[in-house]
C-alpha positions in Angstrom: 1.6 1.6 3.3 4.5 -0.8 2.8 5.5 -3.6 5.1 6.5 -7.2 4.5 4.7 -10.3 5.4 4.6 -11.4 9.1 7.8 -12.8 10.5 10.0 -11.1 8.0 11.8 -7.8 8.3 9.8 -4.8 7.3 10.6 -2.9 4.1 8.4 0.0 4.2 0.4 -1.8 3.5 -0.1 -2.3 2.9 1.0 -4.9 2.5 3.3 -1.2 3.6 3.9 1.8 3.0 0.1 2.2 2.9 -0.5 -1.1 4.5 1.2 -3.2 1.9 1.9 -6.8 2.7 4.4 -8.0 0.1 3.8 -11.6 -1.0 6.7 -13.9 -0.2 6.6 -15.3 -3.7 7.0 -11.9 -5.2 10.4 -12.7 -6.8 9.4 -16.1 -8.3 9.7 -16.8 -12.0 6.8 -15.8 -14.2 3.7 -18.0 -13.9 3.4 -18.3 -17.6 5.4 -17.4 -20.6 6.8 -13.9 -20.1 5.8 -11.0 -22.2 8.2 -9.6 -24.8 11.0 -7.6 -23.3 10.3 -3.9 -23.0 12.3 -1.8 -25.4 13.1 1.9 -25.3 10.0 4.1 -25.1 9.4 7.7 -24.4 9.2 8.7 -20.8 8.5 12.3 -21.3 5.6 12.6 -23.7 2.3 13.6 -22.1 -0.3 11.0 -21.4 -3.9 11.6 -22.5 -6.2 13.4 -20.0 -7.3 11.5 -16.9 -11.0 11.7 -17.7 -12.8 9.6 -20.3 -9.6 7.6 -20.7 -9.4 6.1 -24.2 -6.7 3.5 -23.6 -9.0 0.5 -23.1 -11.8 -0.4 -25.4 -14.8 -2.7 -24.9 -13.6 -4.8 -27.8 -13.1 -8.5 -27.0 -9.6 -9.7 -26.3 -8.0 -13.0 -27.2 -9.2 -15.5 -24.5 -6.7 -16.0 -21.8 -4.7 -19.2 -21.6 -4.9 -20.5 -18.1 -2.3 -22.8 -16.6 -0.7 -23.9 -13.4 0.7 -21.2 -11.0 4.2 -21.1 -9.7 4.6 -21.5 -5.9 3.6 -23.7 -3.1 0.6 -23.9 -0.7 -1.8 -22.6 -3.3 -5.4 -23.7 -3.7 -5.4 -26.3 -6.4 -8.2 -24.5 -8.2 -6.0 -21.4 -8.7 -4.9 -21.0 -12.3 -2.6 -18.3 -13.8 -2.4 -16.4 -17.1 -0.7 -13.3 -18.6 -2.4 -10.2 -20.0 -0.2 -8.2 -22.3 -0.4 -4.4 -21.9 1.5 -1.4 -23.4 4.6 -0.4 -21.7 3.7 3.2 -22.6 0.0 4.0 -22.9 0.9 7.2 -24.7 2.3 5.0 -27.4 0.0 1.9 -27.4 1.8 0.4 -30.4 5.1 0.2 -28.5 6.5 -2.7 -26.5 4.3 -4.9 -24.4 4.8 -6.1 -20.8 3.1 -9.0 -19.1 0.7 -8.7 -16.2 0.4 -11.9 -14.3 -3.2 -12.7 -13.4 -4.7 -15.6 -11.3 -8.3 -16.9 -10.9 -10.3 -19.3 -8.8 -13.8 -19.8 -10.3 -17.0 -19.0 -8.5 -18.1 -22.0 -6.4 -21.7 -21.9 -7.5 -21.9 -21.2 -11.2 -25.6 -20.9 -11.1 -25.4 -17.7 -9.0 -22.2 -16.3 -10.4 -22.3 -12.6 -10.8 -18.8 -11.9 -12.3 -15.2 -11.4 -11.2 -14.0 -9.8 -8.0 -10.5 -8.4 -8.4 -8.4 -8.2 -5.2 -6.2 -5.1 -5.4 -3.3 -5.3 -2.9 -1.7 -2.5 -0.9 1.6 -1.0 -1.3 2.6 0.4 -3.7 4.7 -2.7 -4.3 2.4 -5.5 -3.3 0.5 -8.0 -5.4 -2.6 -10.1 -5.0 -1.6 -12.9 -7.4 -1.6 -15.6 -4.6 -3.9 -13.7 -2.2 -6.9 -15.4 -3.7 -5.7 -18.7 -2.2 -5.1 -17.1 1.2 -6.9 -13.9 2.1 -9.5 -14.6 -0.6 -10.5 -17.9 1.1 -11.5 -16.0 4.2 -14.3 -14.3 2.2 -17.8 -15.5 3.2 -19.1 -18.4 1.3 -21.8 -16.3 -0.4 -19.1 -14.1 -1.9 -17.0 -17.0 -3.1 -20.2 -18.6 -4.6 -21.0 -15.4 -6.6 -17.6 -14.3 -7.9 -14.5 -15.7 -9.6 -11.8 -14.5 -7.3 -9.1 -12.7 -9.4 -5.6 -11.6 -8.3 -2.8 -9.9 -10.1 0.7 -8.5 -9.7 0.8 -4.9 -10.8 3.3 -3.8 -13.4 6.9 -4.2 -12.1 5.8 -6.4 -9.2 6.6 -10.1 -8.7 5.7 -12.0 -11.8 4.6 -8.9 -13.8 7.9 -7.9 -15.5 9.6 -7.2 -12.2 11.9 -4.3 -11.7 14.8 -3.5 -9.3 16.9 -0.5 -8.6 19.9 -2.6 -7.5 20.3 -0.6 -4.3 23.2 -1.1 -2.0 22.3 -3.4 0.9 22.7 -0.5 3.4 20.0 1.4 1.5 17.5 -1.4 2.0 17.4 -0.9 5.8 14.0 -0.1 7.1 15.0 3.4 8.4 16.4 4.4 4.9 13.3 3.8 2.9 11.1 5.3 5.6 12.7 8.8 5.7 13.5 9.2 9.4 15.6 12.3 10.0 18.7 12.4 12.1 18.3 12.7 15.9 18.7 16.4 15.7 16.2 16.8 12.8 18.8 17.1 10.1 17.8 15.9 6.6 21.3 15.9 5.1 21.6 12.1 5.2 18.0 11.7 3.8 18.9 13.9 0.8 22.1 11.9 0.2 20.0 8.7 0.3 17.5 10.2 -2.0 20.2 11.0 -4.6 21.7 7.5 -4.4 18.4 5.8 -4.7 17.1 7.9 -7.6 20.4 7.4 -9.4 20.3 3.6 -8.9 16.7 3.4 -10.2 17.6 5.5 -13.3 20.7 3.3 -13.9 19.2 -0.1 -13.2 15.4 0.2 -13.5 15.1 0.0 -17.3 12.4 1.6 -19.3 9.5 0.2 -17.2 10.4 2.1 -14.1 9.5 5.4 -15.8 6.0 4.0 -16.6 5.0 2.7 -13.2 2.2 4.9 -11.9 -1.2 4.6 -10.4 -2.9 5.8 -13.6 -1.1 3.1 -15.5 -2.0 0.5 -12.9 -5.6 1.5 -13.4 -5.3 1.2 -17.1 -3.8 -2.2 -16.7 -6.7 -3.2 -14.5 -9.1 -2.3 -17.3 -7.1 -4.4 -19.7 -7.4 -7.3 -17.2 -11.1 -6.7 -17.1 -11.4 -6.9 -20.9 -9.2 -10.0 -21.0 -11.5 -11.7 -18.5 -14.4 -11.0 -20.8 -16.2 -8.8 -18.2 -18.1 -5.7 -19.3 -17.9 -4.6 -15.7 -15.6 -5.5 -12.9 -16.1 -5.7 -9.1 -13.1 -5.1 -6.9 -11.9 -5.0 -3.3 -9.0 -2.6 -2.9 -7.1 -2.3 0.3 -4.9 0.7 1.3 -2.9 1.8 -1.7 -5.2 -0.7 -3.5 -8.1 1.4 -2.5 -6.5 4.4 -4.2 -5.7 2.4 -7.3 -9.4 1.2 -7.3 -10.6 4.8 -7.0 -8.4 5.9 -9.9 -9.7 3.1 -12.0 -13.2 4.0 -11.1 -12.5 7.6 -12.2 -10.9 6.7 -15.5 -13.4 4.0 -16.4 -16.6 4.9 -14.4 -19.0 2.8 -16.4 -16.9 -0.4 -16.2 -17.1 -0.8 -12.4 -19.7 -3.0 -10.9 -19.4 -3.2 -7.1 -16.3 -1.5 -5.7 -15.2 -1.8 -2.0 -12.5 0.6 -1.0 -11.0 -0.5 2.3 -8.5 1.5 4.5 -8.5 4.6 2.3 -5.6 7.0 1.8 -6.6 10.5 1.0 -6.9 10.3 -2.8 -7.7 14.0 -3.0 -4.2 15.0 -1.9 -5.6 17.6 0.4 -2.6 17.6 2.7 -0.2 18.4 -0.2 -1.7 20.6 -2.8 -3.4 17.8 -4.7 -0.4 15.5 -4.7 -1.5 12.1 -3.5 2.0 10.7 -3.0 3.3 13.4 -0.7 0.0 13.3 1.2 0.3 9.6 1.7 3.5 10.0 3.7 2.2 13.1 5.5 -0.8 11.1 6.7 1.3 9.2 9.2 1.4 12.2 11.4 -2.3 12.0 12.3 -2.6 8.3 11.7 -0.1 7.5 14.4 -1.4 10.1 16.8 -4.9 8.7 16.2 -3.8 5.1 16.9 -1.1 5.3 19.6 -3.7 6.0 22.4 -5.2 2.5 21.8 -1.7 1.0 22.4 -1.2 3.2 25.4 -4.5 2.2 26.9 -3.7 -1.4 26.4 -0.2 -1.0 27.8 -1.5 0.7 30.9 -4.3 -1.7 31.7 -4.2 -3.4 35.1 -3.5 -7.1 34.9 -1.7 -6.8 31.5 1.5 -8.9 31.9 3.2 -6.5 29.4 2.0 -3.4 31.2 4.4 -0.4 30.8 2.9 2.3 33.0 -0.1 3.1 35.2 -1.7 5.4 32.8 -2.0 5.9 29.0 -0.3 9.3 29.4 2.5 7.5 31.2 3.0 5.1 28.4 3.3 7.9 25.9 5.8 9.8 28.0 7.9 6.6 28.5 8.0 5.9 24.8 9.1 9.4 23.9 11.8 9.4 26.6 13.1 6.0 25.5 13.2 7.0 21.8 15.2 10.1 22.7 17.6 8.1 24.9 18.1 5.6 22.1 18.9 8.5 19.7 21.8 9.4 22.0 22.7 5.9 23.1 21.8 3.1 20.6 21.8 -0.5 21.8 23.8 -2.9 19.6 21.5 -5.4 17.8 23.6 -8.0 16.0 21.8 -9.5 13.0 19.3 -6.7 12.7 19.3 -4.2 9.8 20.5 -1.7 10.9 22.5 -3.5 13.5 21.4 -1.3 16.4 18.3 -0.4 18.2 18.2 3.4 17.9 15.4 5.9 18.4 14.3 5.7 14.8 14.2 1.9 14.8 12.0 2.0 17.9 9.7 4.5 16.2 9.5 2.5 13.1 8.7 -0.7 15.1 6.0 1.3 16.9 4.4 2.4 13.6 4.4 -1.2 12.3 2.9 -2.5 15.5 0.0 -0.1 15.3 -1.1 -1.7 12.0 -2.2 -4.8 13.9 -3.2 -4.8 17.6 -1.9 -8.4 17.8 1.5 -6.9 17.6 1.1 -4.7 20.8 2.7 -7.3 23.1 5.8 -7.6 20.9 6.2 -3.8 20.9 5.8 -3.6 24.7 8.4 -6.3 25.2 10.8 -4.5 23.0 10.3 -1.3 25.0 10.8 -3.2 28.3 14.0 -4.8 26.9 15.4 -1.5 25.6 14.8 0.2 29.0 17.3 -2.3 30.4 19.7 -1.9 27.5 18.7 -5.3 26.0 17.3 -6.5 22.7 15.3 -9.5 21.6 16.5 -11.9 18.9 17.0 -10.0 15.6 14.0 -10.1 13.2 14.2 -12.6 10.4 15.4 -10.6 7.3 13.3 -10.5 4.2 15.0 -11.9 1.0 17.0 -9.2 -0.6 15.3 -9.8 -4.0 12.0 -9.2 -2.4 13.2 -6.0 -0.8 14.7 -4.7 -4.0 11.6 -5.4 -6.0 9.1 -3.9 -3.5 11.2 -0.8 -2.9 11.7 -0.2 -6.6 8.0 -0.3 -7.3 7.1 1.8 -4.3 9.7 4.5 -5.1 8.7 4.6 -8.8 5.0 4.9 -8.0 5.4 7.7 -5.5 7.8 9.6 -7.7 5.9 9.2 -11.0 2.6 10.0 -9.4 3.5 13.6 -8.6 6.2 16.3 -8.6 8.2 16.6 -5.4 10.3 19.5 -4.1 14.0 19.2 -4.8 15.3 21.7 -2.2 16.6 20.5 1.1 15.2 23.6 2.8 11.6 22.6 2.0 12.1 19.3 3.8 14.0 21.0 6.7 11.1 23.3 7.3 8.5 20.5 7.0 10.4 18.2 9.3 10.8 20.9 12.0 7.1 21.7 12.0 6.1 18.1 12.1 8.5 17.2 14.9 7.0 19.9 17.0 3.4 19.1 16.4 3.6 15.3 16.1 6.5 14.0 18.3 5.7 10.3 17.9 6.7 10.4 14.2 9.7 12.8 14.7 9.3 14.5 11.4 9.5 11.4 9.2 6.2 12.0 7.3 7.5 15.4 5.9 11.0 14.3 5.0 12.7 13.7 1.7 12.3 10.4 -0.1 14.0 9.4 -3.4 11.4 11.6 -5.1 13.4 14.6 -4.1 16.1 13.6 -6.6 13.9 11.7 -9.2 15.3 12.4 -12.7 11.9 12.7 -14.6 8.7 14.5 -14.1 5.2 12.9 -14.1 3.8 12.2 -17.5 0.4 13.7 -16.5 -1.3 15.4 -13.5 -2.7 13.1 -10.8 -6.2 11.8 -11.4 -8.7 13.9 -9.5 -11.4 12.0 -7.7 -14.9 13.5 -8.4 -18.6 13.0 -7.8 -19.3 12.4 -11.5 -20.2 8.8 -12.3 -22.4 5.9 -11.2 -23.0 5.2 -7.5 -21.0 2.0 -7.1 -18.6 2.6 -4.2 -18.7 1.4 -0.6 -15.9 2.7 1.6 -15.0 0.9 4.8 -12.6 2.5 7.3 -11.3 1.8 10.8 -11.6 4.8 13.1 -8.0 4.4 14.3 -5.6 3.6 11.4 -1.9 4.6 11.5 -1.3 4.6 7.8 -4.6 5.7 6.3 -6.3 7.8 9.0 -10.0 8.4 9.1 -9.6 12.1 8.1 -8.2 10.9 4.7 -11.1 8.5 4.1 -13.5 11.3 5.0 -11.9 13.5 2.3 -12.4 10.7 -0.3 -16.0 10.2 0.8 -16.7 14.0 0.4 -15.0 14.0 -3.1 -17.1 11.1 -4.3 -20.4 12.6 -3.2 -23.4 10.5 -4.1 -21.2 7.9 -5.8 -20.4 6.4 -2.4 -21.5 5.3 1.0 -19.1 5.0 3.9 -19.0 2.5 6.8 -16.8 3.7 9.7 -15.7 1.0 12.1 -14.9 1.5 15.8 -11.7 -0.5 15.5 -8.0 -0.2 15.6 -5.4 -1.1 13.0 -4.9 -1.2 9.2 -7.3 -3.2 7.0 -10.9 -3.2 8.0 -13.0 -5.8 6.1 -12.1 -9.3 7.5 -9.0 -7.8 9.1 -8.9 -5.5 12.1 -12.5 -4.3 11.8 -15.6 -5.7 13.4 -18.6 -7.9 12.6 -20.9 -5.0 11.8 -18.6 -3.6 9.2 -17.9 -7.0 7.7 -21.6 -7.7 7.3 -22.2 -4.4 5.5 -19.4 -5.2 3.0 -20.5 -8.8 2.5 -24.1 -7.7 1.9 -23.1 -5.2 -0.7 -20.9 -7.7 -2.6 -23.6 -10.4 -2.5 -26.8 -8.3 -3.0 -25.8 -4.9 -4.2 -27.5 -3.3 -1.2 -25.4 -0.7 0.7 -26.5 1.1 3.9 -29.1 3.8 3.1 -26.5 6.4 4.3 -23.2 6.6 5.9 -23.0 4.2 8.8 -21.0 3.9 12.1 -20.3 0.4 13.5 -19.5 0.3 17.2 
């Protein structure tokens, strides 16, 4: 789920809540002329049903006007444009907002197949500039066959950005991530939820009520039409995999080759069909699935950052240290919050499990904390970046499903979670801003089904802290014959070209280039 780019302070996969990596340029000015300002629009009328979505037609759109992109370090071939979409799809004649889109043309026009849309994690991340970075790691055969297309979802970066105008203290990493108090109390979390929801209602404007995964999927289809494509291929990662699955459900005959990477449980099986609550709850099993890999590494003989003689010893050490820091935090000047307490250590652990390359930094922090010391404070992310990313994340989770409003519900969930999953100390079942959100969802969550063309390839790491294998398996079962799944014997968040392995990478590349998937579900050692 949500975290910031490397070497900046974490927000909260992306790319993360769900593995979100927020682009550093997310708060830059629009790449092209901004869309007309959004005016008042209904936030309560019901949206049309999630199936056979009528909101996007196959009719041709006005050709896009491509121009230079804002920002530095971009591929000179990358150009940007704006697609105008309805603020409120229930009232398509109302105000328009601008969705910023980027493109790098296919490198061999003679073999060009179409456009490959990169759907970033989050919610709150964008892929507008990923086509110049991550996209250039795609194998040559993929770059030959596809125009690489990126975009910032509604409310993000250059696509009519929103902000809740939160107080600086509420931007701290352990506020957005709902870690309970050391004794398990949720009182402070409920107070934070009320402040955050009130700020979003006060400062978020009309758009914040219309940020949802279903609307992101509808925007994607408007992008498809504006590109002149009858069908669109896509690579969605983490939350982007969920958004891609929802697009595929609403517009099943407009999807060409769809790669869903690091899949959250789009079925909402953990939370009565509510994807958003289940996305948080998944950290219980995701962290428990993944921490043993860190523990094995941190107990290996010869490791200069070794913490204990056995994996079990590493786990026991971590739990003892977190409990000690709950009681006796270590001052951490320049950090946010300005102390290393138990929840900051737990949050740092969760982030480190996203990428095994971060294991040494986590081990060194643990060793320093054992001695009552801290490393230099992490470089903070720009406040505007945090404000934008958090606003979109909160709005998406809250508008995607109804959440309980009673503190007792969260108290019970936190208590059960702390007992069963001590590494995450109850955080995955705690109250977010959605516990005080002022509006209800405009429609029920989109249900993922086995009805539609067979166009999906899922790729999933076996050990993923944010989107555990169990959630991906639930998506695979829901899709039935529409999908094939490649499970990778790997650790971390992001599989294809990320923390996966060569076997999994080959399977995805082969599908994108040739259309051939494995004959059945495949396991890559």
